[in-house]
ROKOLNU-371987 format. One line per field, with one value per residue: residue in three letters; y, z, x of N, C-alpha, C, O, CB in turn. Coordinates in nm, 2 decimals. Glycine has a CB too. Layout:
N
aa c(Ala; ...) $
n_v c(Y; ...) $
n_w c(Z; ...) $
n_u c(X; ...) $
ca_v c(Y; ...) $
ca_w c(Z; ...) $
ca_u c(X; ...) $
c_v c(Y; ...) $
c_w c(Z; ...) $
c_u c(X; ...) $
o_v c(Y; ...) $
o_w c(Z; ...) $
o_u c(X; ...) $
cb_v c(Y; ...) $
cb_w c(Z; ...) $
cb_u c(X; ...) $
//
This chain:
120
aa c(Met; Asn; Thr; Arg; Ala; Leu; Gln; Pro; Lys; Leu; Ser; Glu; Glu; Glu; Ala; Glu; Arg; Leu; Glu; Glu; Glu; Gln; Asn; Asp; Pro; Leu; Lys; Pro; Ser; Thr; Phe; Lys; Tyr; Pro; Leu; Pro; Val; Thr; Leu; Glu; His; Glu; His; Arg; Phe; Pro; Val; Leu; Leu; Ile; Ser; Cys; Gln; Gly; Pro; Gln; His; Ala; Arg; Ile; Leu; Tyr; Ser; Cys; Met; Gly; Gly; Asp; Thr; Leu; Val; Ile; Arg; Gln; Ser; Lys; Leu; Tyr; Ser; Phe; Glu; Lys; Gln; Ile; Thr; Ala; Pro; Trp; Asp; Leu; Phe; Thr; Arg; Trp; Met; Leu; Ser; His; Pro; Lys; Lys; Glu; Thr; Tyr; Gly; Gln; Val; Asp; Lys; Thr; Gly; Ile; Tyr; Ser; Lys; Arg; Leu; Ser; Asn; Val) $
n_v c(-1.48; -1.25; -0.92; -0.80; -0.66; -0.79; -0.95; -1.12; -0.97; -1.10; -1.26; -1.46; -1.71; -1.71; -1.72; -1.97; -2.13; -2.07; -2.17; -2.44; -2.49; -2.44; -2.65; -2.86; -2.93; -3.03; -2.94; -2.70; -2.35; -2.12; -1.85; -1.52; -1.40; -1.13; -1.14; -0.91; -0.69; -0.65; -0.43; -0.20; 0.03; 0.00; -0.06; -0.13; -0.28; -0.16; -0.25; -0.18; -0.22; -0.24; -0.35; -0.49; -0.56; -0.74; -0.56; -0.31; -0.22; -0.12; -0.13; 0.00; -0.15; -0.17; -0.29; -0.39; -0.50; -0.47; -0.49; -0.80; -0.82; -0.84; -0.58; -0.49; -0.28; -0.14; 0.03; 0.17; 0.01; 0.12; 0.26; 0.22; 0.25; 0.46; 0.68; 0.96; 0.99; 0.82; 0.75; 0.83; 1.02; 0.98; 0.71; 0.73; 0.91; 0.75; 0.54; 0.66; 0.75; 0.79; 0.60; 0.69; 0.76; 0.61; 0.79; 0.81; 0.98; 1.15; 0.98; 0.97; 1.07; 0.83; 0.64; 0.56; 0.58; 0.87; 0.89; 0.99; 1.05; 1.10; 1.24; 1.03) $
n_w c(-0.23; -0.01; 0.09; 0.42; 0.41; 0.29; 0.48; 0.61; 0.76; 1.02; 1.28; 1.56; 1.56; 1.29; 1.16; 1.24; 1.12; 0.85; 0.81; 0.85; 0.63; 0.43; 0.46; 0.38; 0.07; -0.07; 0.06; 0.04; 0.03; 0.28; 0.29; 0.16; -0.11; -0.24; 0.07; 0.34; 0.43; 0.69; 0.71; 0.52; 0.39; 0.36; 0.17; 0.15; 0.35; 0.52; 0.61; 0.82; 0.87; 1.06; 0.99; 1.14; 1.08; 1.24; 1.49; 1.38; 1.14; 0.94; 0.78; 0.62; 0.57; 0.37; 0.32; 0.14; 0.05; -0.27; -0.43; -0.58; -0.56; -0.40; -0.26; -0.20; -0.06; -0.01; 0.18; 0.13; 0.28; 0.59; 0.78; 1.12; 1.24; 1.32; 1.57; 1.53; 1.26; 1.22; 1.11; 1.30; 1.33; 1.10; 1.12; 1.36; 1.29; 1.10; 1.26; 1.44; 1.29; 1.15; 0.97; 0.65; 0.57; 0.35; 0.17; 0.01; -0.26; -0.48; -0.76; -1.06; -1.42; -1.55; -1.39; -1.18; -0.84; -0.71; -0.53; -0.24; -0.02; 0.33; 0.65; 0.94) $
n_u c(0.74; 0.59; 0.49; 0.43; 0.21; 0.00; -0.11; -0.39; -0.69; -0.81; -1.00; -0.90; -1.04; -1.13; -0.88; -0.78; -0.98; -0.94; -0.68; -0.73; -0.90; -0.72; -0.54; -0.69; -0.75; -0.98; -1.20; -1.46; -1.42; -1.52; -1.48; -1.50; -1.34; -1.14; -0.97; -1.00; -0.73; -0.48; -0.31; -0.39; -0.30; -0.03; 0.25; 0.51; 0.76; 1.01; 1.34; 1.61; 1.95; 2.24; 2.55; 2.82; 3.15; 3.38; 3.57; 3.62; 3.50; 3.21; 2.88; 2.59; 2.28; 1.99; 1.66; 1.37; 1.04; 0.93; 0.65; 0.67; 0.93; 1.24; 1.42; 1.75; 1.98; 2.31; 2.56; 2.89; 3.18; 3.26; 3.52; 3.62; 3.86; 4.02; 3.95; 3.91; 3.84; 3.63; 3.30; 3.09; 2.88; 2.72; 2.64; 2.50; 2.29; 2.15; 2.07; 1.90; 1.70; 1.36; 1.12; 0.98; 0.64; 0.41; 0.17; -0.14; -0.28; -0.50; -0.66; -0.50; -0.52; -0.46; -0.56; -0.41; -0.31; -0.17; 0.13; 0.31; 0.58; 0.57; 0.66; 0.63) $
ca_v c(-1.40; -1.14; -0.82; -0.82; -0.58; -0.89; -1.03; -1.10; -0.92; -1.21; -1.29; -1.59; -1.82; -1.71; -1.76; -2.11; -2.19; -2.05; -2.26; -2.57; -2.50; -2.45; -2.78; -2.96; -2.87; -3.07; -2.87; -2.57; -2.23; -2.04; -1.71; -1.44; -1.35; -1.12; -1.11; -0.77; -0.69; -0.58; -0.30; -0.18; 0.13; -0.03; -0.13; -0.17; -0.29; -0.15; -0.30; -0.11; -0.31; -0.20; -0.47; -0.46; -0.67; -0.72; -0.44; -0.18; -0.18; -0.14; -0.08; 0.02; -0.23; -0.14; -0.38; -0.38; -0.57; -0.38; -0.59; -0.93; -0.81; -0.80; -0.48; -0.48; -0.17; -0.14; 0.14; 0.12; -0.04; 0.23; 0.22; 0.28; 0.22; 0.58; 0.75; 1.09; 0.98; 0.73; 0.82; 0.82; 1.10; 0.92; 0.59; 0.78; 0.96; 0.64; 0.45; 0.74; 0.80; 0.73; 0.57; 0.77; 0.69; 0.63; 0.83; 0.80; 1.09; 1.14; 0.90; 1.06; 1.04; 0.70; 0.55; 0.52; 0.67; 0.94; 0.86; 1.07; 1.01; 1.20; 1.20; 0.97) $
ca_w c(-0.11; -0.01; 0.19; 0.53; 0.38; 0.24; 0.59; 0.62; 0.88; 1.07; 1.42; 1.59; 1.51; 1.15; 1.12; 1.25; 1.02; 0.72; 0.81; 0.83; 0.49; 0.34; 0.47; 0.32; -0.06; -0.12; 0.13; -0.02; 0.12; 0.34; 0.29; 0.04; -0.15; -0.16; 0.21; 0.39; 0.48; 0.82; 0.68; 0.39; 0.32; 0.36; 0.04; 0.17; 0.49; 0.51; 0.72; 0.82; 0.94; 1.07; 0.99; 1.18; 1.05; 1.33; 1.58; 1.31; 1.01; 0.94; 0.67; 0.64; 0.47; 0.37; 0.23; 0.15; -0.06; -0.37; -0.50; -0.57; -0.57; -0.27; -0.29; -0.10; -0.09; 0.09; 0.17; 0.13; 0.40; 0.66; 0.88; 1.25; 1.30; 1.39; 1.64; 1.48; 1.12; 1.22; 1.07; 1.41; 1.31; 0.99; 1.17; 1.46; 1.22; 1.04; 1.37; 1.51; 1.19; 1.14; 0.83; 0.59; 0.56; 0.22; 0.17; -0.13; -0.28; -0.58; -0.87; -1.18; -1.54; -1.59; -1.29; -1.08; -0.73; -0.69; -0.40; -0.19; 0.11; 0.43; 0.78; 1.03) $
ca_u c(0.76; 0.50; 0.51; 0.34; 0.09; -0.10; -0.16; -0.54; -0.74; -0.90; -1.00; -0.83; -1.12; -1.13; -0.75; -0.78; -1.07; -0.87; -0.57; -0.79; -0.94; -0.60; -0.48; -0.78; -0.79; -1.11; -1.31; -1.49; -1.39; -1.63; -1.44; -1.52; -1.21; -1.02; -0.98; -0.95; -0.59; -0.46; -0.24; -0.44; -0.23; 0.11; 0.29; 0.65; 0.80; 1.15; 1.43; 1.74; 2.04; 2.38; 2.63; 2.96; 3.25; 3.49; 3.55; 3.66; 3.43; 3.06; 2.81; 2.44; 2.20; 1.84; 1.59; 1.22; 0.97; 0.86; 0.57; 0.72; 1.08; 1.31; 1.52; 1.85; 2.08; 2.41; 2.65; 3.02; 3.23; 3.32; 3.63; 3.62; 3.99; 4.07; 3.84; 3.89; 3.78; 3.52; 3.17; 2.99; 2.76; 2.64; 2.57; 2.40; 2.17; 2.07; 2.01; 1.79; 1.60; 1.23; 1.09; 0.88; 0.51; 0.35; 0.03; -0.19; -0.37; -0.61; -0.63; -0.47; -0.59; -0.43; -0.62; -0.31; -0.30; -0.04; 0.18; 0.42; 0.63; 0.56; 0.71; 0.54) $
c_v c(-1.28; -1.04; -0.85; -0.75; -0.67; -0.98; -1.01; -1.05; -1.01; -1.22; -1.43; -1.71; -1.83; -1.76; -1.91; -2.18; -2.18; -2.15; -2.40; -2.59; -2.51; -2.58; -2.89; -2.90; -2.91; -3.00; -2.74; -2.46; -2.16; -1.89; -1.65; -1.38; -1.22; -1.08; -0.97; -0.79; -0.61; -0.44; -0.25; -0.07; 0.11; -0.11; -0.18; -0.19; -0.28; -0.20; -0.23; -0.19; -0.24; -0.32; -0.43; -0.59; -0.65; -0.60; -0.31; -0.14; -0.21; -0.09; -0.08; -0.06; -0.19; -0.24; -0.36; -0.47; -0.47; -0.47; -0.73; -0.94; -0.77; -0.70; -0.47; -0.37; -0.17; -0.02; 0.08; 0.08; 0.08; 0.18; 0.30; 0.26; 0.34; 0.66; 0.89; 1.09; 0.89; 0.80; 0.80; 0.90; 1.04; 0.80; 0.63; 0.83; 0.85; 0.56; 0.53; 0.79; 0.73; 0.71; 0.67; 0.69; 0.72; 0.68; 0.84; 0.91; 1.06; 1.04; 0.99; 1.01; 0.89; 0.59; 0.50; 0.63; 0.74; 0.92; 0.96; 1.02; 1.13; 1.15; 1.13; 1.05) $
c_w c(-0.12; 0.10; 0.30; 0.51; 0.33; 0.36; 0.61; 0.75; 0.93; 1.22; 1.44; 1.54; 1.36; 1.09; 1.13; 1.15; 0.88; 0.71; 0.79; 0.69; 0.40; 0.35; 0.41; 0.18; -0.11; -0.05; 0.07; 0.08; 0.16; 0.34; 0.16; 0.01; -0.24; -0.02; 0.25; 0.45; 0.60; 0.80; 0.54; 0.31; 0.31; 0.23; 0.05; 0.32; 0.49; 0.63; 0.71; 0.91; 0.94; 1.08; 1.03; 1.15; 1.14; 1.42; 1.51; 1.19; 1.02; 0.81; 0.70; 0.53; 0.49; 0.27; 0.24; 0.03; -0.15; -0.46; -0.48; -0.57; -0.44; -0.31; -0.17; -0.15; 0.02; 0.07; 0.15; 0.27; 0.47; 0.76; 1.01; 1.32; 1.37; 1.45; 1.57; 1.34; 1.11; 1.19; 1.18; 1.38; 1.20; 1.05; 1.28; 1.39; 1.16; 1.15; 1.44; 1.42; 1.20; 1.00; 0.78; 0.57; 0.42; 0.23; 0.03; -0.15; -0.39; -0.69; -0.99; -1.30; -1.58; -1.49; -1.18; -0.96; -0.73; -0.55; -0.36; -0.05; 0.21; 0.56; 0.87; 1.15) $
c_u c(0.66; 0.54; 0.41; 0.21; -0.03; -0.15; -0.31; -0.58; -0.85; -0.89; -0.93; -0.90; -1.12; -0.99; -0.73; -0.86; -1.00; -0.76; -0.62; -0.83; -0.82; -0.53; -0.56; -0.83; -0.92; -1.22; -1.33; -1.47; -1.52; -1.60; -1.47; -1.38; -1.23; -1.05; -0.94; -0.81; -0.58; -0.40; -0.27; -0.36; -0.08; 0.14; 0.43; 0.67; 0.95; 1.22; 1.56; 1.83; 2.18; 2.46; 2.77; 3.04; 3.37; 3.47; 3.58; 3.59; 3.28; 3.00; 2.66; 2.37; 2.05; 1.78; 1.44; 1.17; 0.90; 0.78; 0.62; 0.87; 1.14; 1.42; 1.62; 1.95; 2.18; 2.50; 2.79; 3.06; 3.30; 3.42; 3.61; 3.76; 4.05; 3.95; 3.81; 3.82; 3.67; 3.39; 3.06; 2.86; 2.67; 2.57; 2.47; 2.27; 2.08; 2.00; 1.90; 1.69; 1.47; 1.19; 0.98; 0.75; 0.46; 0.21; -0.01; -0.30; -0.48; -0.56; -0.61; -0.54; -0.57; -0.50; -0.53; -0.31; -0.16; 0.01; 0.30; 0.46; 0.61; 0.62; 0.60; 0.52) $
o_v c(-1.21; -1.08; -0.92; -0.77; -0.63; -1.07; -0.90; -1.08; -1.01; -1.19; -1.49; -1.80; -1.94; -1.83; -1.97; -2.28; -2.28; -2.21; -2.48; -2.70; -2.58; -2.62; -3.00; -2.83; -2.85; -3.01; -2.66; -2.48; -2.15; -1.81; -1.71; -1.30; -1.22; -1.01; -0.92; -0.89; -0.51; -0.35; -0.26; -0.07; 0.20; -0.21; -0.27; -0.12; -0.38; -0.21; -0.23; -0.23; -0.20; -0.39; -0.35; -0.70; -0.56; -0.54; -0.20; -0.04; -0.29; -0.01; -0.14; -0.04; -0.17; -0.27; -0.31; -0.50; -0.39; -0.51; -0.77; -1.04; -0.67; -0.74; -0.46; -0.38; -0.20; 0.02; -0.04; 0.10; 0.13; 0.08; 0.42; 0.26; 0.32; 0.69; 0.92; 1.19; 0.87; 0.91; 0.75; 0.85; 1.04; 0.79; 0.57; 0.80; 0.86; 0.52; 0.46; 0.86; 0.62; 0.79; 0.73; 0.57; 0.83; 0.61; 0.87; 0.93; 0.95; 1.02; 1.08; 0.92; 0.84; 0.47; 0.41; 0.75; 0.68; 0.92; 1.00; 0.95; 1.24; 1.03; 1.17; 1.01) $
o_w c(-0.22; 0.20; 0.28; 0.58; 0.33; 0.33; 0.63; 0.86; 0.88; 1.28; 1.34; 1.48; 1.30; 0.99; 1.04; 1.09; 0.80; 0.60; 0.71; 0.63; 0.30; 0.25; 0.38; 0.18; -0.20; -0.10; 0.05; 0.20; 0.08; 0.39; 0.05; 0.09; -0.31; 0.01; 0.18; 0.51; 0.62; 0.86; 0.45; 0.19; 0.27; 0.20; -0.02; 0.40; 0.47; 0.74; 0.60; 1.02; 0.84; 1.18; 0.96; 1.19; 1.12; 1.42; 1.57; 1.13; 1.09; 0.74; 0.80; 0.41; 0.60; 0.17; 0.35; -0.06; -0.10; -0.57; -0.36; -0.57; -0.37; -0.40; -0.06; -0.26; 0.14; -0.04; 0.15; 0.36; 0.41; 0.82; 1.01; 1.44; 1.48; 1.37; 1.56; 1.31; 1.01; 1.25; 1.14; 1.41; 1.22; 1.02; 1.29; 1.44; 1.17; 1.14; 1.49; 1.46; 1.26; 0.91; 0.86; 0.56; 0.37; 0.30; -0.07; -0.06; -0.38; -0.71; -1.02; -1.29; -1.65; -1.52; -1.11; -0.99; -0.75; -0.45; -0.45; 0.01; 0.17; 0.58; 0.86; 1.24) $
o_u c(0.66; 0.61; 0.31; 0.11; -0.14; -0.23; -0.36; -0.52; -0.96; -0.79; -0.89; -0.85; -1.11; -0.99; -0.68; -0.82; -1.01; -0.74; -0.56; -0.81; -0.83; -0.46; -0.51; -0.93; -0.98; -1.34; -1.24; -1.49; -1.61; -1.68; -1.46; -1.33; -1.33; -1.14; -0.85; -0.78; -0.65; -0.45; -0.19; -0.36; 0.00; 0.08; 0.47; 0.61; 1.02; 1.17; 1.62; 1.79; 2.23; 2.45; 2.84; 3.01; 3.45; 3.36; 3.56; 3.62; 3.23; 3.07; 2.62; 2.40; 2.00; 1.83; 1.40; 1.23; 0.82; 0.83; 0.62; 0.93; 1.09; 1.51; 1.58; 2.00; 2.14; 2.53; 2.81; 3.00; 3.40; 3.40; 3.58; 3.76; 4.11; 3.86; 3.69; 3.75; 3.61; 3.36; 2.95; 2.75; 2.55; 2.45; 2.36; 2.16; 1.96; 1.89; 1.80; 1.60; 1.46; 1.23; 0.90; 0.76; 0.46; 0.13; 0.06; -0.38; -0.54; -0.44; -0.69; -0.62; -0.66; -0.49; -0.56; -0.32; -0.06; -0.07; 0.37; 0.38; 0.64; 0.63; 0.48; 0.44) $
cb_v c(-1.36; -1.18; -0.67; -0.79; -0.48; -0.97; -0.99; -1.23; -0.77; -1.34; -1.30; -1.60; -1.80; -1.57; -1.68; -2.15; -2.12; -1.91; -2.26; -2.60; -2.38; -2.33; -2.81; -3.00; -2.90; -3.22; -2.86; -2.57; -2.13; -2.09; -1.70; -1.34; -1.45; -1.01; -1.22; -0.71; -0.65; -0.66; -0.32; -0.14; 0.26; -0.11; -0.04; -0.07; -0.43; 0.00; -0.46; 0.04; -0.45; -0.09; -0.54; -0.43; -0.67; -0.71; -0.45; -0.20; -0.26; -0.06; -0.17; 0.17; -0.38; 0.01; -0.53; -0.24; -0.68; -0.29; -0.56; -1.02; -0.71; -0.93; -0.34; -0.62; -0.03; -0.27; 0.23; 0.23; -0.16; 0.32; 0.24; 0.22; 0.18; 0.67; 0.78; 1.16; 0.94; 0.65; 0.77; 0.86; 1.24; 0.88; 0.50; 0.88; 1.06; 0.55; 0.42; 0.85; 0.79; 0.83; 0.43; 0.83; 0.73; 0.50; 0.97; 0.67; 1.21; 1.27; 0.80; 1.06; 1.13; 0.67; 0.43; 0.51; 0.59; 1.09; 0.72; 1.22; 0.96; 1.25; 1.32; 0.82) $
cb_w c(-0.09; 0.01; 0.14; 0.67; 0.27; 0.13; 0.72; 0.59; 0.86; 1.00; 1.48; 1.74; 1.57; 1.09; 1.20; 1.39; 1.02; 0.70; 0.94; 0.93; 0.46; 0.37; 0.62; 0.41; -0.16; -0.10; 0.28; -0.07; 0.05; 0.48; 0.32; 0.05; -0.23; -0.22; 0.29; 0.49; 0.37; 0.90; 0.71; 0.39; 0.38; 0.49; -0.07; 0.11; 0.55; 0.50; 0.71; 0.87; 0.88; 1.19; 0.85; 1.34; 0.90; 1.26; 1.69; 1.29; 0.89; 1.06; 0.54; 0.64; 0.50; 0.32; 0.26; 0.14; 0.00; -0.45; -0.66; -0.68; -0.68; -0.20; -0.31; -0.07; -0.11; 0.10; 0.30; 0.07; 0.39; 0.73; 0.82; 1.34; 1.18; 1.30; 1.79; 1.46; 1.02; 1.35; 0.94; 1.54; 1.26; 0.87; 1.23; 1.55; 1.10; 0.96; 1.47; 1.59; 1.05; 1.21; 0.81; 0.45; 0.66; 0.13; 0.24; -0.16; -0.33; -0.64; -0.90; -1.20; -1.65; -1.59; -1.36; -1.14; -0.59; -0.72; -0.38; -0.19; 0.11; 0.45; 0.86; 1.07) $
cb_u c(0.90; 0.36; 0.50; 0.40; 0.12; -0.04; -0.09; -0.61; -0.80; -0.87; -1.15; -0.80; -1.26; -1.16; -0.64; -0.83; -1.20; -0.82; -0.49; -0.91; -1.03; -0.50; -0.46; -0.90; -0.68; -1.12; -1.27; -1.63; -1.30; -1.67; -1.29; -1.63; -1.12; -0.93; -0.90; -1.05; -0.49; -0.37; -0.08; -0.58; -0.26; 0.15; 0.28; 0.75; 0.75; 1.19; 1.45; 1.73; 2.04; 2.40; 2.63; 2.96; 3.29; 3.63; 3.64; 3.80; 3.49; 3.00; 2.83; 2.40; 2.22; 1.82; 1.63; 1.17; 0.87; 0.97; 0.58; 0.67; 1.12; 1.37; 1.45; 1.92; 2.01; 2.49; 2.65; 3.12; 3.32; 3.21; 3.77; 3.51; 4.09; 4.16; 3.87; 4.03; 3.89; 3.51; 3.13; 3.05; 2.80; 2.73; 2.67; 2.46; 2.21; 2.17; 2.12; 1.85; 1.66; 1.12; 1.04; 0.93; 0.41; 0.36; 0.02; -0.25; -0.29; -0.64; -0.75; -0.32; -0.54; -0.28; -0.68; -0.17; -0.32; -0.06; 0.23; 0.38; 0.77; 0.42; 0.77; 0.58) $
//
């Protein structure tokens, strides 16, 4: 499983040609690898999900691809049984939030890009 960050940046004609080449393993490739990627600065694609169990309970699920690993995190199960104690503010903040954008800075002494998160 790969992140969508590895999606090749190709025109429709090039995408069709690549698909034909991949379907015929004996045919030599006309593409130079590695192919350019569509989202070159994207390394994760986060997914936020609000899961409602019945009419009275819900939890927040977050997942993303971190390299070859699928990361899934979940909150505790929240109760909406009583209007006065229901965590409406928490769920509203999560639903209206914006993801952070990964930006890459200078290469450090080890040759690794330093990364930080910033608001989009």
